[in-house]
C-alpha positions in Angstrom: 186.5 30.6 -111.2 187.7 31.0 -107.2 189.9 33.8 -108.0 186.6 35.4 -109.9 184.5 34.8 -107.3 187.1 36.3 -104.6 188.0 39.5 -107.0 184.0 39.9 -107.1 183.0 39.6 -103.4 186.0 42.2 -102.8 184.5 44.6 -105.4 180.9 44.5 -103.9 182.6 44.4 -100.3 184.5 48.2 -101.9 181.0 49.2 -102.9 179.0 48.4 -100.5 181.8 49.9 -97.9 182.0 53.0 -100.3 178.1 53.2 -100.1 178.5 53.7 -96.1 180.8 56.4 -96.2 179.0 58.3 -99.3 176.0 58.4 -97.0 177.9 59.8 -93.8 179.6 62.0 -96.2 175.9 63.0 -97.5 175.0 64.3 -93.6 177.7 65.9 -93.1 177.3 68.1 -96.1 174.0 68.3 -95.2 172.4 67.3 -98.5 169.0 65.3 -98.2 168.9 64.8 -101.5 172.0 63.0 -102.1 171.2 61.2 -98.6 167.6 59.8 -99.8 169.2 59.3 -103.2 171.2 56.2 -101.7 168.2 54.3 -100.6 165.9 51.9 -102.1 162.4 53.5 -103.1 161.4 51.4 -99.8 164.4 51.8 -97.4 163.8 52.6 -94.0 166.1 54.8 -91.4 166.0 54.4 -87.9 167.7 57.3 -86.0 169.4 57.7 -83.2 166.3 58.9 -81.1 164.2 55.8 -82.4 162.6 57.7 -85.3 161.2 55.8 -88.2 161.6 57.6 -91.6 160.0 55.1 -94.2 160.9 55.5 -98.3 163.2 57.6 -99.9 160.5 60.7 -100.0 159.7 60.9 -96.4 163.9 60.1 -95.7 164.4 63.2 -98.1 161.5 65.2 -96.7 162.4 64.5 -92.8 165.6 65.3 -93.3 165.4 68.3 -95.3 163.5 69.8 -92.2 166.1 68.4 -89.8 169.1 70.3 -91.8 167.3 73.1 -92.2 166.0 73.4 -88.5 169.1 72.1 -87.0 172.9 72.1 -86.7 173.7 68.9 -87.4 177.2 67.5 -86.0 179.2 65.7 -88.5 179.7 61.7 -88.8 182.8 59.7 -88.2 182.7 56.4 -88.9 184.4 53.4 -89.2 183.6 50.1 -91.1 183.9 46.9 -88.7 182.2 44.4 -90.8 180.9 44.1 -94.4 179.3 40.3 -95.1 177.1 39.3 -97.7 174.0 37.5 -97.0 173.4 36.1 -100.7 175.4 37.8 -103.9 172.6 40.6 -103.5 172.5 41.3 -100.0 174.9 42.6 -97.8 175.4 44.1 -94.2 177.6 46.9 -93.0 178.7 46.5 -89.1 180.2 50.3 -88.3 180.7 52.4 -85.4 180.0 56.5 -85.6 180.6 58.8 -83.6 179.8 62.8 -84.4 181.7 66.2 -83.8 179.5 69.3 -82.7 179.1 71.7 -85.2 182.0 74.8 -84.5 184.0 71.6 -82.7 186.7 69.8 -83.3 186.5 66.7 -81.1 183.7 63.9 -80.5 180.7 64.1 -78.4 181.3 60.5 -76.9 177.2 61.0 -75.5 176.3 60.3 -79.1 178.8 57.5 -80.4 176.5 54.7 -82.4 176.6 51.4 -83.4 175.3 51.4 -87.1 173.9 48.6 -89.6 173.3 49.2 -92.8 171.3 46.5 -95.0 171.8 46.7 -99.0 170.2 45.6 -101.7 171.6 45.0 -105.5 169.3 45.8 -108.2 169.8 46.2 -111.9 173.7 46.3 -110.8 173.1 49.2 -108.2 174.1 48.7 -104.4 171.1 50.7 -102.6 170.5 50.8 -98.6 167.7 49.0 -97.4 167.7 49.6 -93.6 170.2 52.1 -92.0 169.5 51.7 -88.2 171.6 54.3 -85.7 171.7 52.7 -82.0 173.0 54.6 -79.2 176.3 52.9 -77.9 175.6 53.6 -74.6 177.3 50.3 -72.5 175.2 50.7 -69.2 177.1 50.0 -66.8 180.4 49.5 -68.7 182.6 53.0 -69.2 185.5 51.3 -70.5 183.6 50.4 -73.6 182.7 53.8 -74.1 186.3 54.9 -73.4 187.2 52.4 -75.8 185.1 53.4 -78.7 185.6 56.7 -78.4 189.4 56.6 -78.8 188.8 54.2 -81.7 186.7 57.3 -83.3 189.2 59.4 -82.7 191.9 57.7 -84.3 190.0 57.9 -87.4 188.9 61.6 -86.8 193.0 62.1 -86.9 193.2 60.2 -89.7 190.8 62.1 -91.7 192.2 65.6 -90.2 194.1 67.8 -93.1 196.7 68.6 -90.2 197.8 64.9 -89.5 
């Protein structure tokens, strides 16, 4: 029994981690439909600027406008931890940076701490909350530099040239 429970937890951890990476991928592809589809019907996002988007429909509508009107930067993300509050609720703690359109390096000013709360319903993991908080580290520039270097390593690992 014990190994099955561990295998189940590992499988769920992989699925939840994949959901986080898919969220970033949908953003990077500027695909509002696919991005919103990852959320529960009543899911919520809290954007980097504090904007709140409630429900799958509003997430889709607001992102469609953003993707149409703005050249969005591409996310580079790294999961720091996946933990489960129950067998049906998980939390992803991650860090992310952004590469501006037309550039090849991160913009450290928009590094973020990201939290994803997920819920499993009918066997499918869906995002209940995605919060994107600036990683300002006020008065601690060394932490900002460490995070930027950590994310640059992820970027190098993802690069086809590496």
